[in-house]
DOSE-987691 format. One record per atom (N, C-alpha, C): x, y, z. Coordinates in pm, whole numbers, plus 50000, padded with zeros to 5 digits. Example, Ala and Ser with C-alpha at 12.3 -4.5 7.8 and 13.67 -1.06 7.14 Angstrom:
BEGIN
513194943150780
512304955050780
513204967050780
512854977550708
513674989450714
512905000350787
This chain:
BEGIN
500884986749996
499855002750003
500905013850011
502085012050076
502835024150081
503555025349930
503685017049868
504375013849776
503655022949677
502515013449693
501165025949590
501085039149584
500545040349699
500705055149750
502085065649712
503485062349722
504545066149679
504755066149531
503765058549457
504125058849304
502955071849228
501825071649304
501035077049248
500845093249332
501855094349372
501975112549463
501875120349310
502715121449226
502455130849150
501395132549095
500535123349025
499495125948998
498385130249027
498115128749162
497535137249258
497835150149322
498995151649338
499615167549341
499475171549171
499495166749084
499325173648944
497365177048909
496825166748916
495435170748946
494945180549035
495605178149122
495465186349259
495645201949243
496755206049142
497405216349115
496365224549001
495895214748946
494755219748758
493735223348870
493275217448974
491905220949011
491995235749088
493335237249154
493975251049224
493895259149126
494175258349019
494485269848890
493415273148867
492755261748874
490815268348834
490495278248952
490215270349040
489825282049143
490655294349197
492055293549193
492805304149230
492695315249074
493495305649015
494155314748877
493215321448783
491965314548781
490945318648686
489665326648774
489195317548880
488265322048986
488395332049050
489705334949114
489815344249166
490715356949134
491615353449100
492745362349062
492805367548920
492215362948853
491995364348715
491285382648718
490515383248792
489545395248823
491085408848801
492025410948883
493295421148872
493115425848696
493315412448602
493775421748478
492515428448385
491605424648445
490485429048373
489565439348444
490185444248556
489775456348604
488955464748525
489885471848436
489515483948363
488335479548290
488255470248262
487075466448128
485715464548236
485875458148337
484935454848448
484435468448488
485595481048542
485115492648552
484255501448481
484765500948316
483815503748214
482645500348194
482525487748195
481235480548202
480115486748283
480625483748408
479545487748557
480025501348591
480865510048534
480665521348558
481665523548745
482525517648763
483245514248901
484375523548964
483995529749058
485475538349122
486235534749173
487555535949184
488425527349249
488105521749392
487225527649460
486685519549567
485885511949524
484895512949430
484105502649412
484965487049340
485875491249296
487125481049275
487285474749383
487975477149503
488425472749620
487355464849683
485755472249614
484885462249719
484545448249623
484545447549542
484245437449467
485625425449486
486825429749499
487735425749530
487915418549689
487035426749754
486905423149886
485675411749892
484815411249794
483545403549795
484545388449759
485445388149672
485895376849643
486295369949735
486885378649854
487525370549949
486655367950070
485815376550073
484375369450145
483845357550128
483695354849970
483315340149925
484525332749980
485685335750008
486865327950017
486865318650143
486405332150235
486205329650374
485025320450399
483845318950312
482445312350337
483095299150285
483785297150188
484395282650161
485405275450257
486155285950321
487245282350433
486075276950539
485195282450565
484335280450671
483605264450671
483125261650530
482855247350513
484015238950494
485085240050478
486005233250433
486415221450540
486865224850689
486775212650766
485785201850753
484355204150756
483185192950788
483225190750666
483705195850513
483215186750423
484715179850374
485785185850421
487005174450406
486715164750486
486525163250606
486195152450688
485415140050636
484225148750593
483595138750531
483785129550412
484975140250305
484995132650188
486045143250151
487485140750158
488225152350134
488115152349963
488035140749873
487805141849709
486195147949674
485385146049770
484245151349713
484635169549750
484965171949864
485205186049877
486195192449758
487575184949713
488015189549561
486975192549478
486075184949436
484925184449326
483965194749352
483835199149499
482755210649523
483285224149494
484785222349503
485335235349496
485365240649339
485725227849268
485965227249104
484305231949040
483335226449109
482095229349039
481635244449113
481965248649221
481665264449278
482505272649200
483455269849157
484525281049074
483885278448952
483525269948887
482905271148758
481215274048747
480655278348856
479435276148876
479615297548910
480485299648994
480855317448999
481135318248830
482135315048787
482565319548672
481185323848549
480675310948565
479245312448466
478285325148533
477985331248612
477305338448675
478025351648617
479595351948646
480065363248600
480035368748475
479975359548424
479945359048244
478675362448186
477595361748283
476315365648214
475615373848287
476315381848372
475425391248480
475175400248410
474275403748400
473505421648320
473585429048427
473945430348519
474315439448677
475065436148741
475805446348809
476815443048908
476605437949009
475515436649056
474805427549173
475045413349165
474305410549025
474755396448979
476165393948997
476925402248918
478425399548893
479295393449016
478975406349129
479455402449234
478695389449316
477685385149324
477275372249325
477965362649277
478225363049132
479465352649123
481025353649151
481315365049212
482315365249293
482635358549368
481245360049455
481425354849571
481515334449577
480255332949482
480445317149456
481985314549418
482645320049345
484085315849261
485015317249406
484975326249443
485905328849576
485685317449651
484385310249659
483815298949757
484805286549746
485065286249567
485675274049554
486965276949581
487635289749580
488845287649608
489185283949773
488165289349859
488155286949992
488135270250037
487385265549931
486905252649967
488895240149925
489205246249799
489955238249726
491275237749805
492115245549878
493215240749953
493215229250069
492385231050153
492145224850246
491865209550213
490845210250111
490555197750033
491875187849976
492055196649896
493645191649850
494325185949907
494735192650034
495875190850128
495355177650197
493995179250245
493625166650319
494015151650222
493155152950121
493185142350029
494845140450009
495705144150002
496835146749944
497305134550105
497165143050244
497305134050351
496865120650360
495715119850293
495275108050317
495485096350233
496125099650114
496395089050032
498055091049936
498585103549993
500375100449978
501025094150070
502075089650056
502985083650145
503415097950230
503915094150341
504635104650452
506075109450372
506685104550323
507925107550270
508355116050153
507055111750092
506465125549941
505495135949972
504825133950083
503905144650127
504185158650126
505375162050122
505645175450175
505805183350026
506725171249961
506595176849811
505555172749718
504375163149755
503275167549677
502335179249758
502385182649861
501535195549890
502085209449819
503595210849858
504025223549768
503855223349630
503925212949559
503685215449400
502475213949419
501255212649463
500025213449441
499875224949467
500305234949548
499885245749575
500545253349472
501175253849380
501625262449280
500465260649166
499575256349173
498305251649091
497925269049057
498315277249176
497865291249138
498545296849018
499605295849034
500705300148937
500505296548814
499965282748801
499595278348657
498585286348583
497455284548697
496455291348650
496865308748590
497575314548669
497455329348646
498595330048530
499375317348498
500175317848368
499165316048274
498275305748255
497315302148134
496425315248112
495865320848204
494815335248201
495785344948179
496955346548197
497845360448201
497225369448057
497365361947904
497255368347811
495655371647785
494815364347832
493215366447761
492875382547790
493385392847863
492955404847839
492815412647699
494395407847641
494555409247530
493525406847356
492655396847449
492175389247298
491275400347294
490675398147135
489495407047095
488375403447144
487695395147178
486895392547261
486295401347367
484935402947380
484225409947508
484455399747630
485265405747757
485275398247844
484385390747880
482665391947859
482085380947919
482135365547821
482545368847702
483125357647638
484175348947699
485395356247746
486565351747793
485965349047892
485085352048005
484315346648127
484095330348115
483055331948017
482345319247935
483205308947920
484345311047852
485345302647814
485705299347933
486525303348013
486845302748166
485775291748225
484495294148208
483485286348312
483645271748199
483525270648070
483585259147987
484635248848034
485895258148067
487405249848094
487035244248220
486435254548315
486235246148486
484945232448449
484085232448364
483585219248352
484615208948315
485345211848206
486345199448172
487375196648294
488015205148382
488445202848493
487755196148571
486765195448630
485645193848716
485755174348673
485335176448551
485075164848546
486495158048524
487595160548497
488995156148529
489495149148611
489075160648742
489105154948856
488325143748929
486825144848902
485855133548905
486425120548852
486975118348725
487295108748686
489065101548728
489685108848772
491115108448804
491685107548965
490835115049045
490995117049201
490865106149274
491525098949341
491895089849440
491055093349540
490045082549592
489165082449728
490105079949859
489715088549924
490395093050041
490245081350142
491245079750217
491035071350344
490015078650454
489785070850559
489405080250686
490275087650746
489615102350779
490365110650840
490395107950967
491815111351019
491695108651161
490705121551256
489765111551374
488665123351413
489175136651463
488595150751450
489025159951478
488645160351636
489895161951734
489745162751856
490335177451958
489755182152027
490335194652092
490945204151987
491585212852057
492125226251976
493775223151907
493815227851826
495105229851728
496255236651807
497095231451864
498055241351953
499055248051845
499585258951925
500255267151854
499995274151695
498505275251696
498055281651589
497995295951570
498095303851698
498155320251627
499705326451575
500885321351616
501635322651478
501465326151360
500775308951337
500335306751185
499455318051138
498595317451236
497295326051163
497635343451162
498715347551253
499185361251196
500075361151106
500425351251059
501435349750962
500745347150788
499655344550826
498965343350722
498085355350707
497555364050826
496825376350815
497945383750719
499065382250764
500095396050703
500725389250561
500315376250504
500385377050367
498995380550303
497975380750351
496735386050320
496725400850308
497175410750422
497265424150402
498405428950299
499335419350297
500515426450152
499685418150047
499305408549991
499005405049866
497955411049812
496705414149902
495645422149799
495935434649755
496655445749787
497135453749705
497405451149586
498625444449563
499405436049448
497855427849352
497195418649404
496335413849306
495325424949255
495245430349328
493915441749268
494365454249177
495225457549231
495815469949190
497065472349112
497695459049115
499455459749035
499035464648868
497845459248818
497855457048700
497865476948666
496785476748751
496765494048692
497525507448745
498635501048849
499355509348885
500805509448770
501025496248697
501825495048601
501075505648487
499635502848460
499445512748342
499835529248393
499155529948540
499135547548544
500945553648529
502035540448537
503455545848519
503565546148391
502775542248310
502965544548112
503105534248073
503615520448144
503235505048037
502275502047960
502385498947841
501635494647727
500935483647828
499465479147752
498915466347800
499455450747753
500495453147671
501315439847634
502295439447766
503045451047786
503885453047905
503795444948046
501995450348034
501545449048165
500875432648185
500525430048066
500045416648048
501405402648094
502485407648042
503905403148048
503825399648201
503895413348263
504255411348419
503205403748513
501885402948426
501295395648503
501415380348480
501875377448373
502205363348325
503215358448410
504225367748448
505285364048509
504985357948643
503935365248691
503915364548845
503135347948826
502795343648750
502555331448740
503395319248678
504025322648617
505185315848570
506445312048709
506845328548723
507775326948843
507225318948994
505615319149014
504975314049110
505055295149124
505585288248983
505675274848967
506945272149036
507955279949062
508835277749144
508725279849280
507465285949338
506855281849470
507205269049533
506765258649446
506985247449502
508755239849567
509705248949542
510785243849600
510905249849755
509765258649777
510205258449936
509725247950023
508955236050010
509055223550044
510855219550051
511435215649966
512585208849965
513485215550071
513605232950019
514425240750107
513725241350280
512635242750335
512385242450433
512615228950480
512645217350437
513225202950495
514795206950521
515675213650472
516645211050443
517055221050574
516855237550564
517245244850631
516155249150732
515215246050726
514075246250820
512895260950796
512025258750860
510325262550844
510745279150836
511435284850970
511815295451012
512365306750911
513525301650882
515095305750803
514195307250645
513615298950623
512975300450457
512075313450471
511035306950578
509915318450563
510345334650568
511125336250659
512385348450657
512695353050531
513405345050482
514425347450384
513095351950258
512055342250251
511125343750138
510615360750167
509525361350322
509195377950327
510045386450312
511145387650268
512305397050286
512005402850117
512265385350026
512215388749898
510685395649870
509405392949922
508495394449895
508015407749918
508775416450029
508865429350047
509875438549943
510655434149895
511645437249799
510595437249670
509895428849598
509385428849511
508135436049519
507255439549648
506385447649616
506765460449634
507925464949722
508415478549679
508795486249559
508895475949456
509605479749349
508505491749306
507115484149289
506135490549203
506065508549302
506615509749402
506455521749462
507505532049402
508455528749322
509405535749257
508335545349142
509015555249133
507815564849037
507625560748907
509025555048856
508935549948713
509655537548709
508695526748765
509575515148773
510385507148649
509475513648528
509945507548361
509855491248371
509935484048240
509395470748206
510195460448306
511765462448264
512625456248354
512515453348502
511875464248565
511915463348742
510525458448750
509325461748651
508225455748671
508055439248672
508855434648557
508775421148550
509515416248687
510655421548706
511305415848829
510215415548944
509475427248962
508485426849055
507485418049072
507055414148915
506005401848913
506445386948927
507935388948912
508345374948964
508875371549110
509615386349137
509875380649297
507935379749369
507055386649334
506025386749411
505315371449366
505185365749223
504795353449219
505275340349308
507035340649282
507765330649334
507405331349521
507335342449576
507445342749708
506075340549762
505005344249679
503475343549718
503635328749734
503575322949632
503265304749641
503975299549739
505385306949726
506235297949839
505425298349962
504995316750027
504905316250168
503795309950192
502585309850091
501505301350106
501635285250133
503035277250051
502975265450054
503795261250173
504645273050255
505055273350359
504035272550488
503165278450451
501475274750574
500975262450534
500955257750434
500355245450437
501215232650485
502595234550511
503535226850553
503675229050718
503385242250785
503035246550887
501765240150953
500985243850895
499835239950958
499495223550969
500085213950848
500455202750871
501075197751003
501855205151022
502975200751128
502235199651318
501355211851240
500795214051370
499265205351372
498975198951296
497705188551304
497825178251206
498555168451248
499195160351130
498225149951064
497215145951130
496585137051133
495425145651053
494605157151072
493745164551005
494015176350943
494985173850846
495785188050776
494965197750707
493615197350694
492565202150634
492145211650760
492335208950868
491925218250994
493035231951022
494445226451033
494895238251041
495265248350929
495065240450799
495075251150674
493865255850666
492505252450719
491785265150696
491995271850790
492515274750916
492355285550989
493715294450937
494685286150899
495935295950812
495185303850712
494405299550643
493985303250496
493065313650532
492085309550627
491125320050696
491665335550741
492895332850797
493945344150847
494055351250700
494625342350575
495025348850465
493935359350424
492415350250438
491345353150388
490755367250450
490955367550595
490465379850659
491835392150585
492655388250614
493695401350582
493455407450431
493615400550330
492755401050220
491515411350216
490595405150261
489355413450271
489235426650329
489865427550464
490205439350494
491335449850411
492245444550362
492985454450273
492855456450190
491905449950064
491505452649967
490705464149912
489675468150023
489275480649967
489915491150064
490245490550169
491305498950262
492525503450127
493115493550053
494255499749980
493375506749891
492295504449814
491605513149749
491235527049799
491035524649911
490425540649950
491745549849982
492845543450002
494345548049993
494825553949907
494545544849786
495085550949656
494395562049612
493445559749630
492185574449577
492685584149651
493455585649786
493755595449867
495305599149811
496055589249866
497815589649819
498455586449687
497645577449630
498215574949476
498495559749489
498625551249401
498585537149414
500505534349456
501255541549411
502855541649427
503075542649598
502565551849639
502545554149841
501855538949875
500665535049818
500605520349901
501045506449888
501855507749745
503115497849779
503995500349857
504645510449832
505545515649935
505215512750088
504195513850105
503675514650288
503375500950275
502995488050194
502565474050215
504185466250210
505435473250144
506465469050179
506995468050282
506835479150364
507245477450463
506505469550591
505325472750589
504405462150656
504565446550611
505275442350512
505935430650479
506985427550574
508225436150604
508905435450659
508625433250811
507685435650864
507565431151016
507285418051040
507475408050909
507375394450941
509075391051012
509695401951025
511245395351078
510855394951260
509635400351314
509135397851446
509365379051467
508635373751347
509225355951353
510435354951438
511555363451433
512705358151480
512535354151644
511385361551741
510895354051832
510335343151847
511135330651943
510655320551924
508925313151925
508475326052006
506815324352005
506015328351882
506865336151810
506095342451689
506155336251578
507185323951581
507525320051424
507195300451416
507375297451300
506795282451280
507945276451384
507525263751387
507755252951526
509035250751418
């Protein structure tokens, strides 16, 4: 049985990554590059754009609330539910006659993203051998980068955004069917009992990821356009986030060799540098591409490290710890997205990215043993 688990870890991780690519890369984060089109269609202000971004994270939080119970019943079923919710949300957005229906679609699609990471992590925990589990977890998590890379150039298509969103929904149907046909059935999860010890530092770390990533996901494309970059250059920068994010899977092996704390702090430092580059008055294409690459690889690495951190706190039921971790991330993004929009309207987006970079450096407080990873 152990040998069978070892042999198929890569296929479970690969299909999990594809579902994560749908739920994050398409259903959640593809919103950013299309902000100018959405604003034109629905007459959105900067604050309105931030509010819609916050709705996505609110839906994400709802999915996370459901994830522990659904994962305990069936990890495989949770992954399938996540794919179906993402597909339904994309379809609602494509057909939305007004902004309220569009917002509802954002919430449903966000719920899919909330369900998928705990579900995939729990399924890997139940079906993959211990010695290959960390690799499977961190590589599956890079599915977000895969989705971003695949959707990056769609804003340049000549079709209207509703047609593109309908194509996303059709892709979601295909991904859901693929997952249904190929994902293994999980074993019996260890019954949840008592509280997970050591959660507070993990949740604080996750909130910080949410607070510092929300401005980038929502406003980086607008910031680069404001700095004078062409639509093609902006799209290339967005694609760089996804392509570089695929390297985030290396965080797992690095943490195994150097320890979670050291790798986490090094990653946070690079993240602050990447975000801070967009605070420059005229970043230009080279620095903008570098910013996207640093943000992509560090975001995927930080979230992957959170999965490993959470799994160490709750080995038998990793979905529990991961749910708390990603709930913190979602809470940070929910608050930060509309706040960043309001600050950008008052101070300008460059100042927002500079402030966000400084906030990211507060992660160095994890040098205190009570605030860092185990």
